[in-house]
C-alpha positions as CSV (number, residue, x, y, z in Angstrom):
1,X,-14.7,12.7,-8.6
2,X,-12.1,13.9,-6.1
3,X,-9.5,11.6,-4.9
4,X,-11.3,11.2,-1.4
5,X,-14.7,10.4,-3.0
6,X,-12.9,7.5,-5.0
7,X,-11.4,6.2,-1.8
8,X,-14.6,6.2,-0.1
9,X,-16.6,4.8,-3.2
10,X,-14.0,2.1,-3.7
11,X,-13.8,1.2,0.0
12,X,-17.6,0.8,0.2
13,X,-17.7,-1.6,-2.8
14,X,-14.8,-3.6,-1.1
15,X,-16.6,-3.5,2.0
16,X,-19.9,-5.0,0.5
17,X,-18.2,-7.4,-1.6
18,X,-15.8,-8.9,1.1
19,X,-18.8,-9.1,3.5
20,X,-20.7,-11.3,1.2
21,X,-17.7,-13.5,0.4
22,X,-16.7,-13.7,3.9
23,X,-20.1,-14.7,5.3
24,X,-20.6,-17.3,2.5
25,X,-17.1,-18.9,3.2
26,X,-17.4,-19.0,6.9
27,X,-21.0,-20.3,6.9
28,X,-20.2,-23.2,4.4
29,X,-16.6,-23.6,6.0
30,X,-18.5,-24.7,9.1
31,X,-21.3,-26.6,7.6
32,X,-18.9,-28.4,5.2
33,X,-16.3,-29.0,8.1
34,X,-13.5,-27.3,6.0
35,X,-10.8,-25.8,8.0
36,X,-9.1,-24.2,4.9
37,X,-12.4,-22.8,3.8
38,X,-13.2,-21.3,7.3
39,X,-9.8,-19.7,7.4
40,X,-10.2,-18.3,3.9
41,X,-13.6,-16.7,5.2
42,X,-11.7,-15.4,8.2
43,X,-9.2,-13.9,6.1
44,X,-12.0,-12.1,3.9
45,X,-13.5,-10.9,7.1
46,X,-10.4,-8.9,7.9
47,X,-10.9,-7.4,4.5
48,X,-14.1,-6.2,5.6
49,X,-12.4,-4.5,8.7
50,X,-9.6,-2.9,6.3
51,X,-12.4,-1.4,4.2
52,X,-13.9,0.1,7.1
53,X,-10.6,1.5,8.1
54,X,-10.2,2.9,4.5
55,X,-13.6,4.5,4.7
56,X,-12.7,6.3,8.0
57,X,-9.3,7.1,6.7
58,X,-10.7,8.7,3.5
59,X,-12.8,11.1,5.6
60,X,-9.7,12.1,7.8
61,X,-7.4,12.7,4.9
62,X,-10.0,15.1,3.3
63,X,-9.9,17.6,6.1
64,X,-8.2,20.8,5.5
65,X,-5.0,21.8,7.0
66,X,-4.9,23.1,10.7
67,X,-2.7,24.9,12.9
68,X,-1.5,21.6,14.5
69,X,-1.2,19.7,11.1
70,X,-0.3,22.5,8.7
71,X,0.5,19.9,5.9
72,X,-2.9,18.5,6.2
73,X,-4.0,15.0,7.2
74,X,-2.8,12.9,4.2
75,X,-0.3,11.0,6.0
76,X,-3.0,9.2,7.9
77,X,-3.2,7.0,4.7
78,X,0.2,5.7,5.6
79,X,-0.8,5.0,9.3
80,X,-3.9,3.3,8.1
81,X,-1.7,1.1,5.8
82,X,0.5,0.2,8.6
83,X,-2.7,-0.7,10.8
84,X,-3.9,-2.9,7.8
85,X,-0.8,-4.8,7.7
86,X,-1.1,-5.6,11.4
87,X,-4.7,-6.8,10.9
88,X,-3.6,-9.1,8.2
89,X,-0.7,-10.3,10.4
90,X,-3.0,-11.1,13.2
91,X,-5.5,-13.1,10.8
92,X,-2.5,-14.9,9.6
93,X,-1.2,-15.8,12.9
94,X,-4.6,-17.0,14.2
95,X,-5.0,-19.3,10.9
96,X,-1.5,-20.6,11.5
97,X,-2.5,-21.5,15.1
98,X,-5.6,-23.3,14.1
99,X,-4.0,-25.1,11.3
100,X,-1.2,-26.6,13.6
101,X,-3.5,-27.4,16.2
102,X,-5.7,-29.4,13.8
103,X,-2.6,-31.2,12.3
104,X,-1.6,-32.5,15.7
105,X,-5.0,-33.1,17.0
106,X,-6.1,-36.8,18.0
107,X,-9.6,-36.0,17.0
108,X,-10.9,-38.0,13.9
109,X,-10.8,-35.9,10.8
110,X,-13.8,-36.1,8.3
111,X,-13.7,-35.3,4.5
112,X,-15.2,-32.0,3.9
113,X,-18.4,-31.9,2.1
114,X,-18.5,-31.1,-1.7
115,X,-20.1,-27.7,-1.3
116,X,-16.9,-26.2,0.1
117,X,-15.5,-26.4,-3.4
118,X,-18.3,-24.5,-5.0
119,X,-18.1,-21.7,-2.5
120,X,-14.2,-21.4,-3.2
121,X,-14.8,-21.2,-6.9
122,X,-17.4,-18.4,-6.2
123,X,-14.6,-16.7,-4.1
124,X,-12.0,-16.6,-6.5
125,X,-14.1,-14.9,-9.1
126,X,-15.2,-12.4,-6.7
127,X,-11.8,-11.7,-5.3
128,X,-10.6,-11.5,-8.9
129,X,-13.0,-8.7,-9.6
130,X,-12.6,-6.8,-6.5
131,X,-8.7,-6.9,-6.7
132,X,-8.7,-5.7,-10.2
133,X,-11.0,-3.0,-9.4
134,X,-9.2,-1.8,-6.3
135,X,-5.9,-2.0,-8.0
136,X,-7.1,0.1,-11.0
137,X,-8.6,2.7,-8.7
138,X,-5.6,2.9,-6.3
139,X,-3.1,3.5,-9.5
140,X,-5.5,5.8,-10.8
141,X,-5.2,8.3,-7.8
142,X,-1.7,7.0,-6.6
143,X,-3.1,5.6,-3.4
144,X,-0.8,3.2,-1.3
145,X,-3.6,2.3,0.7
146,X,-5.8,1.0,-2.1
147,X,-2.8,-0.5,-3.8
148,X,-1.8,-2.4,-0.6
149,X,-5.4,-3.5,-0.2
150,X,-5.6,-4.7,-3.9
151,X,-2.4,-6.6,-3.3
152,X,-4.0,-8.2,-0.3
153,X,-7.1,-9.2,-2.3
154,X,-4.8,-10.5,-5.1
155,X,-3.1,-12.7,-2.4
156,X,-6.7,-13.8,-1.3
157,X,-7.1,-15.3,-4.8
158,X,-3.9,-17.3,-4.4
159,X,-5.2,-18.4,-1.1
160,X,-8.6,-19.5,-2.4
161,X,-7.0,-21.2,-5.5
162,X,-4.9,-23.1,-2.7
163,X,-7.9,-23.9,-0.8
164,X,-9.5,-25.3,-3.9
165,X,-6.5,-27.3,-4.7
166,X,-6.3,-28.8,-1.3
167,X,-9.8,-29.6,-1.3
168,X,-9.6,-31.5,-4.5
169,X,-6.7,-33.5,-3.3
170,X,-8.6,-34.2,-0.2
171,X,-11.4,-35.7,-2.2
172,X,-9.0,-37.7,-4.4
173,X,-6.7,-39.0,-1.8
174,X,-9.3,-39.3,0.9
175,X,-7.1,-37.7,3.5
176,X,-8.7,-35.0,5.6
177,X,-5.4,-33.9,7.0
178,X,-4.6,-32.2,3.6
179,X,-7.2,-29.6,4.4
180,X,-5.5,-28.7,7.6
181,X,-1.9,-28.6,5.8
182,X,-3.6,-26.3,3.0
183,X,-4.6,-24.0,5.8
184,X,-1.2,-24.0,7.4
185,X,0.4,-22.9,3.8
186,X,-2.2,-20.3,3.4
187,X,-1.5,-18.9,6.7
188,X,2.4,-18.5,6.1
189,X,1.5,-16.8,2.8
190,X,-0.7,-14.3,4.7
191,X,1.9,-13.6,7.4
192,X,4.4,-12.9,4.4
193,X,2.1,-10.5,2.7
194,X,1.5,-8.6,6.0
195,X,5.2,-8.2,6.6
196,X,5.7,-6.9,3.1
197,X,2.9,-4.2,3.4
198,X,4.2,-3.3,6.7
199,X,7.5,-2.6,5.6
200,X,6.6,-0.8,2.5
201,X,4.6,1.8,4.5
202,X,7.6,2.6,6.6
203,X,8.7,4.6,3.5
204,X,6.3,7.6,3.7
205,X,6.2,7.8,7.5
206,X,10.1,8.0,7.6
207,X,9.8,11.0,4.9
208,X,11.3,8.8,2.1
209,X,10.4,8.2,-1.5
210,X,9.5,5.0,-3.1
211,X,10.8,5.9,-6.6
212,X,14.4,7.3,-6.0
213,X,14.5,8.2,-9.8
214,X,12.6,11.4,-8.9
215,X,16.3,12.8,-8.0
216,X,17.2,12.3,-11.5
217,X,14.4,14.2,-12.7
218,X,15.0,17.1,-10.4
219,X,18.6,17.5,-11.4
220,X,17.7,17.2,-15.0
221,X,14.9,20.1,-14.4
222,X,17.5,22.2,-12.9
223,X,19.9,22.0,-15.7
224,X,17.3,23.3,-18.1
225,X,17.2,26.6,-16.2
226,X,19.7,29.2,-17.5
227,X,21.5,30.8,-14.4
228,X,20.9,27.9,-12.1
229,X,23.9,25.6,-11.2
230,X,25.0,23.0,-8.8
231,X,21.8,21.7,-7.3
232,X,22.6,20.0,-4.0
233,X,21.2,19.0,-0.7
234,X,17.9,18.0,-2.5
235,X,15.4,16.4,-0.1
236,X,12.2,14.8,-1.2
237,X,9.4,13.3,0.9
238,X,5.9,12.3,0.4
239,X,2.5,13.6,1.9
240,X,-0.2,10.9,0.7
241,X,0.7,10.7,-3.1
242,X,2.3,14.1,-3.5
243,X,5.9,15.2,-3.2
244,X,7.5,17.9,-1.3
245,X,10.8,18.9,-2.8
246,X,13.6,21.0,-1.1
247,X,16.8,21.9,-2.8
248,X,19.7,24.4,-2.8
249,X,21.2,26.0,-6.1
250,X,24.1,28.3,-6.8
251,X,23.6,31.6,-8.9
252,X,25.9,34.1,-10.0
253,X,26.9,36.2,-6.8
254,X,26.7,39.5,-8.8
255,X,23.1,39.5,-10.0
256,X,20.3,41.2,-8.0
257,X,18.0,39.6,-5.5
258,X,15.3,40.0,-8.0
259,X,17.0,38.1,-10.6
260,X,18.0,35.3,-8.2
261,X,14.3,34.9,-7.2
262,X,13.2,34.8,-10.9
263,X,16.0,32.0,-11.5
264,X,14.4,30.2,-8.4
265,X,10.9,30.5,-9.7
266,X,12.1,29.0,-13.1
267,X,13.6,26.2,-11.3
268,X,10.2,25.4,-9.5
269,X,8.4,25.6,-12.7
270,X,10.6,23.3,-14.4
271,X,10.4,20.6,-11.7
272,X,6.8,20.8,-11.6
273,X,6.7,20.1,-15.5
274,X,8.9,17.1,-15.0
275,X,7.4,15.5,-11.9
276,X,3.8,14.6,-11.3
277,X,1.9,15.2,-8.0
278,X,4.1,17.9,-6.5
279,X,2.8,19.5,-3.5
280,X,5.3,22.2,-2.8
281,X,8.9,23.2,-3.7
282,X,11.4,25.2,-1.9
283,X,14.4,26.5,-3.6
284,X,17.2,28.1,-1.5
285,X,19.6,30.2,-3.5
286,X,23.4,30.5,-2.7
287,X,26.2,32.6,-4.1
288,X,28.3,30.3,-6.5
289,X,31.4,28.9,-4.8
290,X,29.9,29.0,-1.4
291,X,28.5,25.6,-1.0
292,X,28.8,24.0,2.2
293,X,30.5,20.5,2.2
294,X,29.4,19.3,5.7
295,X,25.7,19.2,5.1
296,X,24.2,16.2,6.7
297,X,20.9,15.6,4.8
298,X,20.0,15.5,1.1
299,X,21.2,14.1,-2.2
300,X,23.8,15.6,-4.2
301,X,24.1,14.8,-8.1
302,X,27.2,12.5,-7.7
303,X,25.0,10.3,-5.3
304,X,22.7,9.4,-8.0
């Protein structure tokens, strides 16, 4: 299956699974009178929205390059990841406000029905399976969007476990307010997770790389090529899960243009054999000893 098809299939499975879990927790949360279970259900509802966004994004990034977007549409994945983080943040804030309101409310609180425990256990098992599947598929195709959603769903497992623990203590100590306090703690956990995903998505959108060790691999690859020296001003950025690499090298100024071109081609092949998921490489050849020292962008060997 292609990368886009895996994205779409995984997203549909996530959509259906989370829709079932969300509906069950919202309904039971309302019937059982548990704010924590209801909040957990709302959090799962955001996962349904996330999955729909992922399906739409998978179709966008599959479009071929155009005159307007000559590098294709794969950066849409990074934009979608940022949107997902905002959706998660919104859900966390809504739950935070509901929990705080409930804690300080003068209304008499009742102990939730025991059925809330069973639906929470069902949710934990379901989320574990979905998170494991999403994470495995995300790593398989190196998708930041799938991986981020898998992390979000693993957080949901922790959230549901917290809900379960809160319910158990509520029944043991006969204190309904513990359910609201559990909801408050969970909301803070959701907010923290959304901020982490938001910051992580900045790397691709700002033309950075998540694994800076890629520069060591580039320098090592250049050193293997006879005739190529002083690799400098190395720039690497990502489109989707693939690298675009640009660098300068020095060659003997006495050789022919053809020989210099062959050395540059050998450098490209050496880098491609050392680094996975390379989209494009541009090698700029300079005469040895004429390297500029006032270049603003890029990484030199003494910087890694």
